[in-house]
C-alpha positions in Angstrom: -84.9 24.8 -16.7 -84.3 22.5 -19.7 -82.9 18.9 -19.1 -79.8 19.8 -21.1 -79.1 22.5 -18.6 -78.9 19.9 -15.8 -76.4 18.0 -17.8 -74.3 21.1 -18.3 -74.4 21.9 -14.6 -73.2 18.4 -13.7 -70.4 18.5 -16.3 -69.2 21.9 -15.2 -69.3 20.8 -11.6 -66.9 17.9 -12.3 -64.2 20.6 -12.9 -65.2 23.2 -10.2 -67.9 21.8 -7.9 -67.7 24.4 -5.2 -67.9 27.3 -7.7 -70.9 25.7 -9.3 -72.5 25.2 -5.9 -72.0 28.9 -5.1 -73.6 29.9 -8.5 -76.5 27.5 -8.0 -77.1 29.0 -4.5 -77.0 32.6 -5.9 -79.6 31.7 -8.6 -82.0 30.0 -6.1 -81.6 26.6 -7.7 -80.4 25.1 -4.4 -83.4 26.5 -2.5 -85.8 24.5 -4.7 -83.9 21.2 -3.9 -83.2 21.6 -0.2 -85.5 22.6 2.6 -82.8 24.1 4.9 -79.5 25.8 4.4 -77.6 23.3 6.5 -77.3 20.4 4.0 -75.9 22.6 1.1 -73.5 24.2 3.6 -72.2 20.8 4.8 -72.1 19.6 1.2 -70.0 22.6 0.2 -67.2 21.5 2.5 -67.5 17.7 2.4 -69.3 16.4 -0.7 -69.7 19.2 -3.2 -70.3 17.1 -6.3 -72.9 15.0 -4.5 -74.7 18.1 -3.3 -74.9 19.5 -6.8 -76.0 16.1 -8.2 -78.8 15.9 -5.6 -80.0 19.4 -6.5 -80.0 18.5 -10.2 -81.8 15.3 -9.5 -84.5 17.1 -7.4 -85.0 19.9 -10.0 -84.6 18.0 -13.2 -85.8 14.4 -12.4 -88.9 15.3 -10.4 -87.9 14.3 -7.0 -84.5 12.8 -7.4 -84.7 9.6 -5.3 -87.9 8.5 -6.9 -86.5 8.2 -10.4 -83.8 5.9 -11.7 -81.9 8.7 -13.5 -81.7 10.7 -10.3 -80.5 7.9 -8.2 -77.8 6.9 -10.7 -76.7 10.5 -10.9 -76.4 10.8 -7.1 -74.6 7.5 -6.7 -72.0 8.4 -9.4 -71.4 11.8 -7.9 -71.0 10.2 -4.4 -68.4 7.7 -5.8 -66.5 10.5 -7.4 -66.5 12.6 -4.2 -65.4 9.6 -2.1 -62.8 8.7 -4.6 -61.3 12.2 -4.5 -61.2 12.1 -0.7 -59.4 8.7 -0.8 -56.9 9.9 -3.4 -56.0 12.9 -1.2 -55.4 10.6 1.8 -53.3 8.2 -0.2 -51.1 11.0 -1.6 -50.5 12.4 1.9 -49.3 8.9 3.1 -47.0 8.6 0.1 -45.2 11.9 0.8 -41.8 11.4 2.5 -41.5 12.7 6.1 -39.3 15.7 6.6 
């Protein structure tokens, strides 16, 4: 896969990360990044963008955690995932009680 394709995957996953995760699993892209099915399954429910970013880092940056580009990609995705979780909790607190 070309490096530009990895960028396209990450940009598309910003909009619909779980759909992209499903597509990557169907094409076998996730199998090349993860040794077991458990981590992508947990990532689907809890941190979908981080799961996609790790797969892209493993496949496109030759090992992910061993390259600076892969680490930066994973950290940014993790911050976005955690930020979206925090915004959901904040909006639930701000709703008036019935």
